[in-house]
C-alpha positions as CSV (number, residue, x, y, z in Angstrom):
1,M,152.3,9.3,-13.2
2,I,149.3,7.7,-14.4
3,W,150.6,4.3,-13.2
4,L,151.0,5.8,-9.7
5,L,147.1,6.7,-9.9
6,V,146.2,3.5,-11.1
7,I,147.8,1.9,-8.0
8,I,146.6,4.2,-5.8
9,F,143.0,3.6,-6.4
10,I,143.3,-0.1,-6.4
11,F,144.6,0.1,-2.6
12,V,141.8,2.2,-2.2
13,L,139.1,-0.1,-4.0
14,I,140.5,-3.1,-2.2
15,G,140.2,-1.3,1.6
16,G,137.1,-0.1,0.3
17,G,136.2,-4.0,0.0
18,W,137.3,-4.1,4.1
19,W,136.2,-1.1,5.8
20,G,134.1,0.8,3.3
21,W,130.3,-1.6,3.2
22,P,130.8,-2.4,7.2
23,L,130.8,1.6,7.8
24,L,127.9,2.2,5.5
25,A,126.6,-1.0,7.2
26,G,127.0,0.6,10.4
27,I,125.8,3.9,9.9
28,L,122.7,2.3,8.5
29,G,122.5,-1.0,10.9
30,T,119.9,-1.9,13.5
31,A,122.6,-1.7,16.4
32,S,122.7,1.3,18.9
33,V,123.8,1.7,21.9
34,T,121.2,4.9,23.6
35,D,120.8,2.7,27.0
36,K,122.2,0.3,29.5
37,A,120.0,-2.1,28.1
38,S,120.9,-1.6,24.7
39,A,124.8,-1.7,26.0
40,L,124.6,-4.8,27.3
41,E,123.5,-6.5,24.1
42,S,126.6,-5.4,22.3
43,I,128.7,-6.4,24.8
44,A,127.2,-10.0,24.7
45,R,127.0,-9.3,20.9
46,L,131.1,-8.7,20.9
47,M,131.6,-11.7,23.1
48,R,129.7,-14.0,20.7
49,D,131.4,-12.8,17.9
50,Y,135.0,-12.9,19.3
51,D,134.2,-16.4,21.6
52,I,135.0,-13.9,24.7
53,T,134.0,-15.6,28.2
54,P,132.7,-13.7,31.0
55,A,136.2,-14.4,32.7
56,E,138.2,-12.8,30.4
57,V,136.1,-9.8,30.3
58,E,136.2,-9.8,34.3
59,T,140.1,-10.1,33.7
60,A,140.5,-6.8,31.6
61,F,138.0,-4.9,34.1
62,H,140.0,-5.6,37.0
63,A,143.6,-4.8,35.1
64,P,145.8,-2.2,36.9
65,A,145.3,1.3,35.2
66,E,149.0,2.0,35.4
67,S,148.9,-0.3,31.9
68,Q,147.1,1.9,29.8
69,P,149.7,4.7,29.4
70,V,152.5,1.6,28.2
71,S,149.5,0.2,26.0
72,A,148.5,3.7,23.9
73,R,152.5,4.1,23.4
74,R,152.6,0.7,22.1
75,S,150.0,1.2,19.9
76,R,151.0,4.6,18.5
77,G,154.0,2.8,17.5
78,D,152.5,0.0,16.1
79,I,150.4,3.0,14.3
80,A,153.1,4.5,12.7
81,K,155.0,1.2,11.9
82,T,152.0,0.2,10.2
83,L,152.1,3.3,8.2
84,F,155.3,3.3,6.7
85,T,155.1,-0.1,6.2
86,Y,152.4,0.6,3.7
87,L,153.4,3.7,2.5
88,G,156.8,1.9,1.3
89,A,154.9,-1.2,-0.2
90,I,152.6,1.5,-2.5
91,F,155.8,3.5,-3.6
92,I,157.7,0.2,-4.1
93,L,154.4,-1.3,-6.5
94,A,154.5,2.2,-7.9
95,G,158.0,1.9,-9.3
96,I,157.8,-0.7,-10.6
97,S,154.0,-0.2,-11.9
98,T,156.2,3.4,-13.3
99,Y,159.0,1.4,-14.7
100,I,156.6,-1.1,-16.8
101,G,154.6,1.7,-18.0
102,T,157.4,3.7,-19.0
103,F,159.5,0.8,-21.3
104,W,156.1,-1.6,-21.6
105,E,156.7,-1.3,-26.1
106,S,160.5,-1.3,-26.4
107,M,160.5,-4.1,-24.1
108,G,160.7,-7.8,-25.7
109,S,158.4,-10.9,-24.8
110,V,160.6,-12.3,-22.2
111,M,161.1,-8.9,-20.6
112,R,157.8,-8.4,-20.5
113,V,157.3,-12.2,-18.6
114,V,160.2,-11.6,-16.4
115,V,158.7,-7.6,-14.8
116,T,155.7,-9.1,-13.8
117,L,155.6,-12.8,-13.2
118,G,159.2,-12.7,-12.4
119,V,158.8,-9.8,-10.1
120,G,155.2,-11.7,-8.9
121,Y,157.7,-14.4,-7.8
122,I,160.0,-12.8,-5.9
123,L,157.6,-11.3,-3.6
124,F,155.6,-14.5,-3.3
125,I,159.3,-15.8,-2.2
126,V,159.7,-13.0,-0.1
127,L,156.5,-13.6,1.8
128,V,157.5,-17.1,2.7
129,S,160.3,-16.1,3.6
130,A,158.4,-13.8,6.1
131,L,155.9,-15.9,7.3
132,H,159.0,-18.7,8.1
133,E,160.6,-16.7,9.8
134,N,157.6,-15.7,12.2
135,K,158.7,-12.3,12.9
136,Y,155.4,-10.8,11.3
137,P,151.7,-11.1,12.5
138,K,150.0,-13.2,11.3
139,K,146.4,-12.9,11.7
140,K,145.5,-9.5,11.4
141,F,146.0,-6.9,8.5
142,T,148.9,-5.0,9.7
143,G,152.6,-5.1,9.5
144,L,154.4,-6.3,6.3
145,I,152.3,-9.6,5.4
146,L,149.4,-7.9,4.0
147,P,150.8,-5.6,1.4
148,L,153.3,-8.1,0.2
149,A,150.9,-10.8,0.3
150,L,148.6,-8.8,-1.8
151,A,151.1,-7.0,-3.8
152,A,152.6,-10.5,-4.5
153,V,149.4,-12.1,-6.0
154,F,148.4,-9.0,-8.4
155,M,151.7,-9.1,-9.9
156,M,151.8,-13.1,-10.4
157,T,148.1,-12.8,-11.8
158,S,149.1,-9.9,-13.7
159,G,152.4,-11.7,-14.5
160,W,150.4,-14.6,-15.7
161,F,147.8,-13.3,-18.0
162,V,151.0,-11.2,-19.9
163,L,152.6,-14.9,-20.0
164,I,149.7,-16.9,-21.6
165,H,149.4,-13.6,-24.2
166,E,153.1,-13.4,-25.2
167,V,152.8,-17.4,-25.7
168,Y,149.5,-16.9,-27.1
169,P,149.6,-13.7,-29.4
170,H,146.6,-14.0,-31.7
171,G,144.8,-16.2,-29.1
172,D,140.9,-14.4,-28.4
173,N,139.6,-17.1,-25.6
174,W,139.8,-14.7,-22.9
175,R,137.6,-17.8,-21.1
176,A,140.5,-19.9,-21.1
177,A,143.1,-17.9,-20.2
178,A,141.2,-17.1,-16.9
179,L,140.9,-20.4,-16.4
180,S,143.9,-21.7,-16.5
181,V,145.3,-18.6,-14.3
182,F,142.6,-18.5,-11.5
183,G,143.5,-22.3,-11.4
184,V,147.3,-21.9,-11.3
185,M,146.3,-19.2,-8.3
186,A,143.9,-21.0,-6.5
187,L,146.7,-24.0,-6.0
188,H,149.2,-21.3,-5.1
189,Q,147.0,-19.8,-2.5
190,G,145.5,-23.0,-1.4
191,V,148.4,-24.6,-0.3
192,L,149.5,-21.2,1.1
193,F,146.7,-20.8,3.1
194,G,147.2,-25.0,4.7
195,K,150.7,-24.4,5.5
196,Y,150.3,-20.7,7.6
197,R,146.8,-20.2,7.9
198,L,146.3,-17.1,7.1
199,T,143.6,-14.6,6.8
200,V,145.0,-12.9,4.1
201,L,145.4,-15.8,2.5
202,A,142.0,-17.6,3.1
203,F,140.6,-14.7,1.3
204,T,142.7,-14.8,-1.7
205,A,142.4,-18.5,-1.9
206,L,138.4,-18.6,-2.1
207,F,138.8,-15.2,-4.8
208,F,140.7,-17.8,-7.4
209,V,138.5,-20.8,-6.4
210,Y,135.3,-19.2,-6.6
211,G,136.8,-17.3,-10.0
212,F,137.9,-20.8,-11.3
213,M,134.1,-22.2,-10.7
214,H,132.5,-19.3,-12.4
215,V,134.3,-19.1,-15.6
216,G,134.3,-22.8,-15.8
217,L,130.5,-23.1,-15.5
218,D,130.4,-20.7,-18.0
219,L,132.9,-22.6,-20.1
220,L,130.3,-25.9,-19.9
221,G,127.2,-23.6,-20.7
222,V,125.5,-23.0,-17.5
223,P,123.5,-19.7,-18.0
224,Y,124.5,-16.7,-15.9
225,A,121.5,-17.4,-12.9
226,Y,122.4,-20.8,-12.6
227,I,125.6,-20.2,-11.8
228,A,125.1,-17.6,-9.3
229,I,122.7,-19.4,-7.7
230,V,124.8,-22.7,-6.9
231,L,128.0,-20.4,-6.2
232,G,126.1,-17.8,-4.2
233,A,124.0,-21.2,-1.9
234,S,127.5,-22.5,-1.5
235,L,129.7,-19.3,-0.6
236,F,126.8,-19.4,2.6
237,L,127.8,-22.7,3.8
238,V,131.7,-21.3,3.6
239,A,131.0,-18.6,5.6
240,T,129.3,-20.4,8.3
241,A,132.6,-22.5,8.6
242,L,134.6,-19.7,8.4
243,E,132.7,-18.9,11.7
244,N,134.4,-20.6,13.7
245,T,137.6,-20.1,12.7
246,T,140.8,-17.7,12.9
247,Q,139.5,-16.3,9.6
248,C,136.0,-15.6,11.0
249,V,136.0,-12.1,10.2
250,L,135.9,-12.8,6.6
251,T,132.4,-14.2,7.8
252,E,130.3,-11.2,6.9
253,P,132.1,-10.3,4.0
254,A,131.6,-13.5,2.8
255,L,127.8,-13.0,3.5
256,L,127.3,-10.3,2.2
257,I,128.6,-11.4,-1.0
258,A,126.9,-14.4,-1.2
259,T,122.9,-13.1,-0.5
260,C,124.0,-10.9,-3.5
261,W,125.0,-13.9,-4.9
262,L,122.1,-15.5,-4.5
263,N,119.2,-13.4,-4.8
264,G,120.9,-12.0,-8.1
265,G,120.5,-15.5,-9.7
266,L,117.2,-16.0,-8.2
267,F,116.3,-12.4,-9.2
268,D,116.9,-13.4,-12.8
269,R,115.1,-16.8,-13.0
270,I,111.8,-15.0,-11.6
271,A,111.6,-12.0,-13.9
272,I,112.1,-14.4,-16.7
273,A,109.4,-16.8,-15.4
274,T,106.9,-13.9,-14.3
275,S,108.0,-9.8,-14.7
276,A,110.8,-7.7,-13.4
277,N,108.2,-6.4,-11.2
278,W,107.3,-9.3,-9.0
279,A,110.8,-10.6,-9.3
280,S,112.4,-7.6,-7.2
281,L,108.7,-7.6,-5.0
282,I,109.5,-11.6,-4.2
283,I,113.7,-11.2,-3.5
284,G,113.1,-8.0,-1.2
285,V,110.6,-9.5,0.7
286,C,113.3,-12.7,1.1
287,V,116.5,-10.5,1.5
288,M,114.1,-8.8,4.6
289,F,113.3,-12.0,6.2
290,T,116.8,-13.1,6.2
291,A,117.6,-10.0,7.6
292,Y,114.7,-10.6,10.6
293,G,116.6,-14.1,10.9
294,L,119.5,-12.8,11.4
295,H,118.3,-10.2,13.5
296,K,116.3,-12.5,15.7
297,A,119.8,-15.0,16.3
298,G,121.8,-11.2,17.5
299,R,124.6,-11.6,15.1
300,Y,125.8,-9.5,12.5
301,S,123.9,-6.7,13.1
302,R,125.4,-4.5,10.1
303,L,124.5,-6.9,7.6
304,S,120.2,-7.4,9.1
305,G,120.2,-3.7,9.0
306,L,121.9,-3.6,5.1
307,G,119.5,-6.0,4.1
308,Y,116.4,-4.3,5.8
309,L,117.4,-1.4,3.6
310,I,118.1,-3.3,0.0
311,G,115.1,-5.7,0.7
312,S,112.8,-2.9,2.0
313,I,113.6,-1.1,-1.5
314,M,113.2,-3.7,-3.6
315,A,110.3,-4.6,-2.4
316,Y,108.7,-1.2,-1.7
317,S,109.5,-0.6,-5.9
318,G,108.5,-4.3,-7.1
319,L,105.2,-3.2,-5.4
320,F,104.3,0.4,-6.6
321,D,105.2,-1.3,-10.2
322,L,102.3,-3.4,-9.8
323,V,99.8,-1.5,-8.2
324,H,100.3,1.2,-10.0
325,N,97.8,3.0,-12.3
326,T,95.4,0.5,-11.2
327,P,92.0,0.8,-9.2
328,V,93.9,-1.3,-5.8
329,E,97.1,1.6,-5.3
330,L,95.9,2.1,-1.8
331,I,96.6,-1.1,-1.2
332,Y,100.7,0.6,-1.5
333,L,100.1,2.9,1.1
334,A,98.0,0.3,3.2
335,V,100.9,-2.1,3.4
336,A,103.5,0.7,3.9
337,A,101.7,2.3,7.1
338,S,101.6,-1.6,8.2
339,M,105.2,-1.8,8.3
340,L,106.2,0.9,10.8
341,Y,105.0,-1.4,13.0
342,A,107.2,-4.0,12.1
343,C,109.8,-0.8,12.5
344,V,108.7,-0.4,15.8
345,V,109.2,-3.6,17.0
346,L,112.6,-4.3,15.0
347,Q,114.0,-0.6,15.8
348,S,115.1,-0.7,12.7
349,R,116.5,2.6,11.4
350,A,117.0,1.2,7.8
351,L,113.8,0.0,7.8
352,L,112.0,2.7,9.4
353,F,114.2,5.2,6.9
354,T,112.7,3.3,3.3
355,T,109.1,3.4,4.8
356,V,108.8,6.8,5.7
357,I,110.1,7.7,2.0
358,A,108.0,5.4,1.0
359,M,105.0,6.9,2.5
360,L,105.9,10.4,1.7
361,G,106.8,9.4,-1.7
362,F,103.0,7.7,-2.7
363,I,101.2,10.4,-0.8
364,G,103.1,13.3,-3.0
365,F,102.5,10.9,-6.1
366,Y,98.1,10.5,-5.1
367,T,98.1,14.0,-4.4
368,A,99.3,15.1,-7.7
369,K,97.7,12.7,-9.9
370,H,94.3,13.4,-7.9
371,F,94.0,16.2,-5.5
372,A,96.2,18.0,-7.7
373,N,94.4,21.6,-7.3
374,S,92.4,20.8,-4.4
375,L,92.6,23.0,-1.0
376,G,90.8,20.1,1.1
377,W,93.2,17.4,0.1
378,P,96.2,18.8,2.1
379,V,94.0,20.0,5.2
380,T,92.9,16.9,5.4
381,L,96.5,15.5,5.1
382,V,97.4,17.3,8.2
383,L,94.0,17.1,10.3
384,M,95.4,13.2,9.7
385,G,98.5,13.8,11.0
386,V,97.4,15.8,14.0
387,A,95.0,12.9,14.9
388,F,97.8,9.9,15.0
389,L,99.7,12.1,17.1
390,G,97.3,12.7,19.6
391,V,96.3,9.0,19.5
392,G,100.0,8.8,19.8
393,T,100.6,10.3,23.0
394,I,97.8,8.7,24.7
395,A,99.2,5.2,23.5
396,I,102.3,6.4,25.5
397,K,100.4,7.5,28.6
398,V,98.0,4.5,28.7
399,R,101.3,2.4,28.7
400,R,103.0,4.2,31.4
401,H,100.3,3.8,33.7
402,I,99.6,-0.4,32.8
């Protein structure tokens, strides 16, 4: 039962990597369809992302309506087929995992290798056969290919680690073992991707290649910060190259990981050179500028929204720690207030959310510190709020007459 829960958790974790972060980024993103102009902007962005021509849009728009019920029936059939395929794969893996967990201690070394590495290569052969038969969809994460590819990768990776452990039971150099396994798996997935051009194989190949390079640089004694900077920057280039291929669905995840990786290394270096406060402020501003570049380009609005959110949180927290308990504390409020203008211009809900929280939090902090028992201060704040609302209303009316 425990192994079944572990397998389900792994599938949920893998699935969350694909649909969880786009959902979060979409909720916090800058793009919203509230009127005709925003709808046209969203349509144009989708056409650019998926390389759709106006002629194709016109053909789809003028398609006969009577064909829609057939498509709906096919769609429901495809959903049911995909659902049962995933359920079958999960139960097969659960059965194998339960057997391994139950009889692992009583198995010999050869049997342990067979039930892990052997099963992995059997799944690998089945995967190659399915791809060679060309009966299953290759370009989408649907049907038999995705669960079979992931199961084969998981079992083969585990099997190679088991083989190394059984051959060298007293070895303690885990980096050498990981380097060997990642290298073999990168070769496997790279050759398979070169043959079949499958998106899931591109993902696994990149995973093992970067795992191999990370462990290799670590073995060479390169500091983690420099490893993160080098690999993060290279992943940016890889994501840019993926954008113009049939594996473009990997571009956004690659850009997200590259951003986190690169800025994590830069944060560490800046923190060592100055302090964590300055590192948080500088990296936060850099992330916001990156998000601004994506926003101006009109591409990957989910990433730009997530960049505004994370970057502004880092910038506000770093700035507050720098001005806290200093004579220039009010600079924080001035910066946050000026960011409201950027929120209006960029129409970013994520940036507006963090800016409002920053202003309210600072006002509460400043009030508790300097005006804890004063009646005039809250009254002053209310009057200032009413004044700003009045000025905003007048500005809207004036703008309508211009």
